C-alpha positions in Angstrom: 0.1 0.0 0.1 2.8 2.4 0.7 4.5 1.7 -2.4 1.2 2.4 -4.3 0.6 5.7 -2.6 4.0 6.8 -3.4 3.4 6.1 -7.2 0.2 7.9 -7.0 1.9 11.1 -5.6 4.6 10.7 -8.3 1.9 10.4 -10.9 0.1 13.6 -9.6 3.4 15.5 -9.3 4.1 14.8 -12.9 0.6 15.9 -14.1 0.9 18.9 -12.1 4.4 19.8 -13.7 3.0 19.5 -17.2 2.0 23.1 -17.5 5.6 24.0 -16.9 6.4 21.8 -19.7 4.0 23.2 -22.0 5.2 26.9 -21.3 8.7 25.8 -22.0 7.8 24.0 -25.2 6.0 27.1 -26.3 9.2 29.0 -25.6 11.1 26.6 -27.6 8.5 26.9 -30.6 8.1 30.6 -30.1 7.7 33.4 -30.4 6.4 34.5 -26.9 5.9 38.2 -26.1 8.1 39.6 -23.3 6.9 40.1 -19.9 5.0 43.5 -19.2 5.9 44.9 -16.9 7.3 41.8 -15.2 5.2 38.5 -15.9 4.2 36.6 -19.1 1.8 38.5 -21.2 0.3 35.2 -22.6 -3.2 34.6 -21.0 -4.5 32.0 -23.5 -1.3 30.0 -23.0 -1.4 30.2 -19.3 -5.3 29.3 -19.3 -4.7 26.3 -21.5 -1.5 24.9 -19.9 -2.8 25.5 -16.3 -6.2 24.4 -17.0 -4.9 21.1 -18.7 -2.7 20.5 -15.6 -5.6 21.1 -13.2 -7.9 18.6 -15.1 -5.3 16.0 -15.2 -4.4 16.5 -11.5 -8.0 16.3 -10.6 -8.7 13.1 -12.6 -5.8 11.6 -10.8 -6.6 12.8 -7.5 -7.5 10.8 -4.4 -7.3 10.4 -0.5 -4.1 9.2 0.8 -4.5 6.0 2.6 -8.2 6.7 2.2 -8.3 9.5 4.7 -6.5 12.7 3.6 -7.3 14.4 0.3 -4.4 16.4 -1.3 -5.3 18.5 -4.6 -2.1 18.6 -6.5 -4.1 20.8 -9.2 -3.9 23.8 -6.9 -0.3 24.2 -7.7 -0.8 25.0 -11.5 -4.2 26.8 -10.7 -2.8 29.1 -8.1 0.3 29.8 -10.3 -1.9 30.6 -13.4 -4.1 32.9 -11.3 -1.1 34.9 -10.0 0.6 35.2 -13.3 -2.4 35.6 -15.6 -4.9 38.3 -16.6 -8.3 38.9 -15.1 -10.0 36.7 -17.7 -7.3 34.0 -17.1 -8.0 34.2 -13.2 -11.6 34.0 -13.8 -11.5 31.0 -16.2 -9.1 29.0 -13.8 -11.3 29.7 -10.8 -14.4 28.4 -12.8 -12.4 25.3 -14.0 -11.3 24.6 -10.3 -14.9 24.4 -9.2 -16.2 22.5 -12.1 -13.3 19.9 -12.1 -13.7 19.5 -8.2 -17.6 19.0 -8.4 -17.4 16.5 -11.2 -14.7 14.3 -9.3 -16.5 14.5 -5.9 -20.2 14.1 -6.4 -20.4 12.0 -3.3 -18.6 14.4 -1.1 -20.4 17.0 1.2 -20.9 20.4 -0.9 -19.1 22.3 1.8 -16.1 19.9 1.5 -16.0 20.3 -2.3 -15.6 24.1 -1.7 -12.8 23.4 0.7 -11.0 21.0 -1.2 -11.2 23.0 -4.5 -9.2 25.8 -2.9 -11.8 28.4 -4.2 -11.8 30.3 -0.8 -8.2 31.5 -1.3 -9.0 32.8 -4.8 -10.0 36.2 -3.6 -6.6 36.5 -1.7 -4.9 35.6 -4.9 -6.8 38.0 -7.0 -5.9 40.8 -4.6 -2.2 39.7 -4.4 -1.8 39.2 -8.1 -0.6 42.7 -8.9 2.0 42.9 -6.3 3.1 39.3 -7.0 4.0 40.0 -10.7 6.4 42.9 -9.6 8.0 40.8 -6.8 11.3 39.1 -6.8 11.4 35.3 -7.0 11.5 34.8 -3.1 8.6 37.1 -2.7 6.7 35.4 -5.3 7.3 32.0 -3.6 6.2 33.3 -0.1 3.0 34.7 -1.9 2.2 31.3 -3.3 3.0 29.7 0.0 0.6 32.0 1.8 -2.1 30.7 -0.3 -1.1 26.9 -0.4 -0.5 26.5 3.3 -4.3 27.5 4.2 -5.3 25.3 1.5 -3.5 22.3 3.0 -5.0 23.2 6.3 -8.6 23.4 4.9 -8.0 19.9 3.2 -6.9 18.4 6.3 -9.9 19.9 8.1 -12.2 18.3 5.5 -10.5 15.1 6.2 -11.0 15.4 9.9 -14.6 16.4 9.4 -14.9 12.9 7.5 -13.8 11.0 10.5 -10.0 11.0 10.1 -8.0 10.9 13.4 -4.3 11.3 12.9 -3.6 9.4 16.2 -4.9 6.2 14.6 -2.8 6.6 11.6 0.4 4.6 11.3 3.5 6.4 11.8 4.9 5.5 8.4 1.6 6.9 6.6 2.1 10.1 8.8 5.6 10.4 7.8 4.6 10.1 4.2 1.9 12.6 4.5 4.2 15.1 6.2 6.8 14.6 3.6 4.2 14.9 0.9 2.9 18.3 2.3 6.6 19.5 2.5 7.1 18.4 -1.2 4.0 20.0 -2.3 5.2 23.4 -1.0 8.8 22.8 -2.3 7.4 21.9 -5.8 5.3 24.9 -5.9 8.4 27.0 -5.3 10.4 25.0 -7.8 7.7 25.7 -10.3 7.9 29.5 -9.6 11.6 29.3 -9.9 11.4 27.5 -13.2 9.0 30.0 -14.7 11.1 32.9 -13.7 14.3 31.6 -15.0 12.8 30.6 -18.2 11.2 33.9 -18.7 14.5 35.6 -17.6 16.3 33.4 -20.3 13.9 34.3 -22.9 14.4 38.0 -22.2 18.2 37.6 -22.3 17.8 35.6 -25.5 16.0 38.4 -26.9 18.4 41.0 -25.9 21.2 39.0 -27.3 19.3 38.5 -30.5 18.5 42.2 -30.7 22.2 43.1 -30.0 23.4 40.7 -32.5 21.2 42.1 -35.1 22.1 45.5 -34.4 25.8 44.4 -34.4 25.2 42.9 -37.8 23.5 45.9 -39.2 26.3 48.2 -38.0 29.0 45.7 -39.5 27.1 45.7 -42.7 27.0 49.5 -42.5 30.6 49.8 -42.0 31.4 47.5 -44.8 29.3 49.4 -47.1 30.8 52.7 -46.1 34.4 51.4 -46.4 33.5 49.9 -50.0 32.0 53.3 -51.0 34.9 55.5 -50.2 37.5 56.2 -53.0 40.3 54.7 -50.7 41.9 51.4 -50.8 41.6 50.0 -47.4 43.0 46.7 -46.0 43.4 45.3 -42.6 45.9 43.0 -41.2 45.9 40.7 -38.1 48.6 40.3 -35.4 50.5 37.7 -37.9 50.2 40.4 -40.7 47.7 38.3 -42.5 45.0 40.0 -44.7 41.4 39.8 -42.8 39.7 42.5 -44.7 39.9 44.6 -47.9 37.4 46.9 -49.3 35.8 46.9 -53.0 37.9 50.0 -54.1 41.1 48.0 -53.4 39.6 44.8 -55.0 38.7 46.6 -58.3 42.3 47.9 -58.4 43.5 44.2 -57.9 41.2 42.9 -60.6 42.4 45.5 -63.1 46.0 43.9 -62.8 45.2 40.3 -61.9 41.6 39.4 -63.5 40.1 36.2 -62.0 41.4 36.9 -58.5 38.6 36.6 -55.7 38.5 38.0 -52.2 38.9 34.3 -50.9 42.3 34.1 -52.7 43.6 37.1 -50.8 42.0 36.8 -47.3 44.4 35.1 -44.8 47.3 35.6 -47.1 50.1 38.0 -46.0 51.2 41.2 -47.7 54.1 39.5 -49.3 51.9 36.8 -50.7 49.8 39.6 -52.2 52.7 41.2 -53.7 53.7 37.9 -55.3 50.1 37.2 -56.4 50.1 40.5 -58.3 53.5 39.9 -59.9 54.9 43.1 -58.6 58.7 43.7 -58.5 60.1 44.5 -55.1 61.0 48.2 -55.8 62.4 50.5 -52.9 59.1 52.2 -52.7 57.3 48.7 -52.0 59.9 47.7 -49.6 59.6 50.9 -47.7 55.6 50.1 -47.3 56.3 46.6 -46.1 58.9 48.0 -43.7 56.2 50.4 -42.2 53.6 47.6 -41.9 56.2 45.1 -40.2 57.0 47.8 -37.6 53.4 47.8 -36.7 53.5 51.8 -36.0 51.6 54.7 -37.1 53.0 56.2 -40.2 51.9 58.5 -43.1 54.0 58.6 -46.3 53.7 59.7 -49.9 55.7 57.6 -52.3 56.1 57.2 -56.1 55.1 53.7 -57.1 55.1 52.4 -60.7 54.4 56.0 -61.9 51.7 56.8 -59.6 51.7 58.9 -56.5 50.4 57.0 -53.6 49.5 58.5 -50.2 49.9 55.6 -47.7 48.9 55.6 -44.1 49.2 52.8 -41.7 47.4 52.9 -38.2 47.5 50.2 -35.6 44.0 49.7 -33.7 44.0 49.7 -30.1 43.8 46.3 -28.5 42.0 45.5 -25.0 45.3 43.7 -24.2 47.9 46.2 -24.1 50.8 43.7 -24.2 49.3 42.3 -27.6 49.1 44.3 -30.8 45.8 44.9 -32.5 44.7 45.0 -36.1 46.8 46.9 -38.5 44.7 49.1 -40.9 46.3 50.5 -44.1 44.9 53.2 -46.1 46.2 54.0 -49.5 45.0 56.9 -51.9 46.1 57.4 -55.4 47.1 61.0 -55.5 48.4 61.1 -59.1 45.5 63.3 -60.6 45.3 65.5 -57.5 49.2 66.1 -57.8 48.7 66.8 -61.7 46.0 69.4 -60.8 48.0 70.9 -58.1 51.0 71.2 -60.6 48.6 72.8 -63.2 47.2 75.2 -60.6 50.7 76.2 -59.6 51.6 76.8 -63.2 48.7 78.7 -63.7 49.5 80.8 -60.8 52.9 81.5 -62.0 51.4 82.3 -65.4 48.9 84.8 -63.9 51.8 86.3 -61.9 53.8 86.8 -65.4 50.7 88.3 -66.8 50.4 90.8 -63.7 54.0 91.7 -64.0 53.7 92.3 -67.7 50.7 94.6 -67.1 52.6 96.5 -64.5 55.7 97.1 -66.7 53.9 97.4 -70.0 54.1 101.3 -69.9 57.6 101.2 -68.9 58.6 99.3 -72.0 56.2 100.5 -74.7 57.3 104.2 -74.0 61.1 103.5 -74.7 60.3 101.3 -77.8 57.9 104.0 -79.0 60.7 106.4 -78.8 63.4 104.0 -80.3 60.9 103.5 -83.3 60.4 107.0 -83.8 64.1 107.8 -83.9 64.5 104.8 -86.3 62.1 106.4 -88.7 63.8 109.8 -88.4 67.3 108.0 -89.0 65.8 106.0 -91.9 64.9 109.2 -93.7 68.4 110.7 -93.3 70.5 107.6 -93.7 72.6 106.8 -96.7 71.1 104.6 -99.4 71.3 100.8 -98.9 70.6 100.8 -95.2 66.8 100.8 -95.3 66.5 97.1 -95.2 68.2 97.1 -92.0 66.1 100.0 -90.3 63.1 97.9 -91.7 64.2 94.6 -89.9 64.7 96.6 -86.7 61.1 98.2 -86.8 59.5 94.8 -87.6 61.2 93.2 -84.6 60.1 96.2 -82.4 56.6 95.8 -83.7 56.6 92.0 -82.9 58.0 92.6 -79.5 54.8 95.1 -79.0 52.6 92.3 -80.3 54.0 89.9 -77.7 53.4 92.5 -74.9 49.7 93.1 -76.1 49.2 89.3 -76.0 50.6 89.2 -72.4 48.1 91.9 -71.4 45.3 90.1 -72.9 46.2 86.9 -71.3 46.4 88.6 -68.0 43.2 90.5 -68.4 40.6 88.9 -65.8 37.8 91.4 -65.9 35.0 91.4 -68.5 35.1 93.7 -71.4 32.1 95.6 -72.9 29.6 93.4 -74.5 26.9 93.9 -77.1 24.4 92.1 -79.1 26.1 90.9 -82.4 25.3 88.2 -84.9 28.3 85.9 -85.6 27.7 85.8 -89.3 28.0 89.6 -89.4 31.4 89.3 -87.8 32.5 86.6 -90.3 31.4 88.7 -93.3 33.4 91.6 -91.9 36.5 89.4 -91.7 36.1 87.5 -94.9 38.0 90.0 -97.0 41.0 89.8 -94.6 41.0 86.0 -94.5 40.6 85.7 -98.4 43.6 88.1 -99.1 45.8 86.3 -96.8 44.8 82.9 -98.3 45.4 84.1 -101.9 48.9 85.2 -100.8 49.5 81.6 -99.6 47.8 79.8 -102.6 44.9 78.9 -100.6 41.2 79.2 -100.5 38.3 80.0 -97.9 34.8 78.5 -97.7 32.0 79.8 -95.6 29.3 77.5 -94.7 26.8 79.5 -92.6 23.6 78.0 -91.2 20.4 79.7 -92.2 19.6 81.4 -88.9 21.7 82.1 -86.0 20.5 84.0 -82.9 22.4 87.2 -81.7 25.3 86.8 -79.2 26.3 89.0 -76.3 29.9 89.2 -76.9 32.7 91.8 -77.3 33.0 92.0 -80.9 36.8 93.0 -80.9 37.9 90.0 -78.9 35.7 87.5 -80.8 37.2 89.0 -84.2 40.6 88.4 -82.6 39.6 84.7 -82.0 38.5 84.1 -85.4 41.6 85.7 -87.0 43.9 83.8 -84.9 42.2 80.4 -85.5 41.9 81.2 -89.1 45.6 82.2 -89.6 46.8 79.3 -87.5 44.9 77.0 -89.9 46.2 78.6 -93.2 49.8 78.3 -91.7 49.1 74.6 -90.9 48.2 74.0 -94.7 50.2 73.7 -97.9 49.4 75.7 -101.0 45.9 74.6 -102.4 44.8 74.0 -99.0 41.2 75.0 -98.1 40.1 76.8 -94.8 36.3 76.2 -94.0 34.4 78.3 -91.6 31.1 76.8 -90.5 28.4 77.9 -88.2 25.6 75.9 -86.5 23.2 76.0 -83.6 23.3 73.1 -81.1 21.2 73.0 -77.8 20.9 76.6 -77.2 24.6 77.2 -78.2 26.1 78.9 -81.3 29.1 76.9 -82.6 31.9 78.0 -85.0 34.0 75.4 -86.6 37.2 76.2 -88.2 38.5 73.5 -90.4 41.8 72.9 -92.3 43.2 70.3 -94.6 46.6 70.3 -93.0 48.7 67.6 -91.7 46.9 67.3 -88.3 48.5 67.1 -85.0 49.9 64.3 -82.8 48.5 63.3 -79.5 51.6 65.0 -77.7 50.8 68.3 -79.6 47.1 68.1 -78.7 47.9 67.6 -75.0 50.0 70.8 -75.0 47.9 72.8 -77.4 46.7 75.4 -75.1 49.8 75.5 -72.8 51.3 79.0 -72.8 54.5 79.4 -74.7 54.2 76.0 -76.5 54.5 76.5 -80.3 55.4 74.3 -83.3 56.0 77.4 -85.5 59.5 78.8 -85.8 58.3 82.5 -85.2 55.5 81.7 -83.0 55.3 82.9 -79.3 53.0 80.2 -77.9 50.3 82.7 -76.8 47.8 82.9 -79.5 45.8 79.8 -78.6 45.9 80.2 -74.7 44.6 83.9 -75.6 41.9 82.4 -77.7 40.8 80.2 -74.9 41.0 82.8 -72.2 38.7 85.2 -74.4 36.1 82.6 -75.1 36.0 81.2 -71.4 35.5 84.9 -70.3 32.5 84.7 -72.6 31.2 81.3 -70.9 32.2 79.3 -73.9 34.5 76.5 -74.7 37.0 75.6 -77.4 37.3 71.8 -78.4 39.8 70.3 -80.8 39.7 67.2 -83.1 42.7 66.3 -85.1 43.7 63.3 -87.0 47.5 63.1 -87.8 47.7 63.7 -91.6 44.1 64.5 -92.0 43.4 68.0 -90.9 42.2 69.6 -87.8 38.8 71.1 -86.5 38.5 73.8 -83.8 34.9 74.1 -82.4 34.1 77.2 -80.7 30.9 76.9 -78.6 29.2 80.2 -77.1 25.9 80.4 -75.2 23.1 82.2 -77.2 22.4 85.2 -74.7 21.1 88.6 -75.5 19.4 91.6 -73.9 
């Protein structure tokens, strides 16, 4: 009989524990909402799981040794009431009464009420709010405050039914006492299991949230490093590559197509140099030396004809005795250096122009005096010396022309503008160009569009550009060459095309075409084309050149169609 009672107790204990197992199973299957403010916000889950345990325990319940009734279903019912919402509490209370009534039809109605534990429900309803906000210990004490009176009431009903503990076998009394202690202990254990399960769920939720946030931050950082126009590479303690951005990867692919990131990661910097088939130059050796020292450094080096700004920085490590990750940032500064050099050249040119503008009167006045005296001396000199005087005066005029070009090139302000039709300017200059072409045995063709809007320009300066470009074209052609002047309107801009049938230019000549003082003519100053470009840019226009070596050249002058 003793063994049978122990088996019955264990069976009811297992039935009462089923609600804990159901809640944990739901947590594993998930998702379960977090506690708000400090308890499970799952009324349906609690009602189903606690109700199931309550019914199962009621079906298996009975009197120990035929005298003492202990209801193990009170454990899930009371815990569900304390944790649940108002609807859950009401549902469980009704379920407690109904299940007890169905299983105890022969008992006294008053005993059914006492054994069901319903008398303690108002106390549980009132303590539910504080219970949810309490600690684990406080929650266990609240549960015990309800279980102990319930056990007393169940013992009372047994006494009312004729049970006398003095007549009970000592072994039976010992088992009954142990069962009551286990009853309270198991209730505390259920509270502990639920609390730790919910705490674990919250911790897992925080970890998942932090992991997702970390993943997003890492992904954002990766996208940022891939987007910047810098070559970035990270090395570990053993100087092995652990990360490189897309900019660097693109440059590697231009030199070694077919190489993937997987082929590079976990390789050393030496392996990468060998993979790219680079020769160990002093510059590369200098970069490797900086990396091996694992020290902060910033250098600008010349490598394979490219200007590279190289910066190495070791990242801080938590272990001060252990070096951290080494980050290397490289930037190709070749184009920037070219621009800086060109800007420096422009500044020097501007300074030269300003100097020329400042001393122009100091030079022109003596030259005018010299020229005047030369003309006077030419009138009184012996016959046969006129040619020498003529050469000197031509050189003085040439020097004066160079000074004028300097002044025009240095001029930064805008001259007076007026509304002028480009065709009118071409018709005024046509006789001059035809006369010059006849002397050279060449011809001039005008190919003007039907209508061209007026341009707001300085007529004198635009005429100077047309004459310079036209005479340059004629000087580039042999006899019987043809100079073509063509106009057209494209996207709100007026264009003038100056075409010649000369020998064209090489790529080297095209690259230096508008550089001051660059000339391919024996008597040229190298200031004509820079002056034309300066004038057109002051008018908001552009000059482009298309030339095929051996097939002629086309200068295209584009000006905005603006007028008052």
